[in-house]
C-alpha positions in Angstrom: -95.3 48.7 -61.1 -95.6 51.7 -58.8 -94.7 55.1 -60.0 -92.7 55.8 -56.8 -91.1 53.6 -54.1 -90.1 54.5 -50.6 -86.6 53.4 -49.7 -86.3 55.5 -46.5 -86.1 52.4 -44.3 -83.9 50.4 -46.7 -80.6 48.9 -45.4 -77.7 48.8 -47.8 -76.2 45.3 -48.2 -78.9 43.6 -46.0 -78.9 40.5 -48.2 -75.4 40.7 -49.5 -73.2 37.6 -48.7 -69.5 37.9 -49.3 -69.1 34.1 -49.5 -71.9 33.7 -52.1 -70.9 31.6 -55.1 -71.1 32.7 -58.7 -72.4 30.2 -61.2 -71.6 30.6 -64.9 -74.4 29.4 -67.1 -73.3 27.4 -70.0 -75.6 27.1 -73.0 -75.1 24.0 -75.0 -76.0 23.0 -78.6 -79.3 21.1 -78.6 -77.7 17.9 -79.8 -74.9 18.0 -77.3 -77.4 18.8 -74.5 -79.6 15.8 -75.5 -76.5 13.5 -75.6 -75.3 14.7 -72.1 -78.8 14.1 -70.7 -78.8 10.5 -72.2 -75.3 9.8 -70.8 -76.3 11.2 -67.4 -79.3 9.0 -67.3 -77.2 6.0 -68.4 -74.6 6.6 -65.7 -77.0 7.7 -63.0 -75.5 11.1 -62.3 -76.7 14.6 -63.1 -75.9 16.5 -66.2 -74.1 19.1 -64.1 -71.9 16.5 -62.4 -71.1 14.8 -65.7 -70.2 18.1 -67.5 -68.1 19.2 -64.5 -66.2 16.0 -64.5 -65.5 16.3 -68.2 -64.4 19.9 -67.9 -62.1 19.1 -65.0 -60.5 16.3 -66.9 -60.0 18.4 -70.0 -58.5 21.2 -67.9 -56.1 18.8 -66.3 -55.1 17.5 -69.8 -54.5 21.1 -71.0 -52.5 21.9 -67.9 -50.4 18.7 -68.4 -49.7 19.6 -72.0 -48.9 23.3 -71.3 -45.3 24.1 -70.4 -44.9 26.1 -67.1 -44.4 29.8 -67.5 -41.1 31.2 -66.3 -41.4 33.6 -63.4 
């Protein structure tokens, strides 16, 4: 690592993208991770896609069971 850096020609926000997505890493228990990998291999879809489908379904179930808030 250099002791000094020259930023005199730097451009603020040059690589910033307003539409860039944010991904939340999710760290799973080892046994659950192994089970998801096995199920993903069995079904022929990625672990990410399988986990996303399960989470979406669970959120739908929670939404369906939660009474609407009064405004």
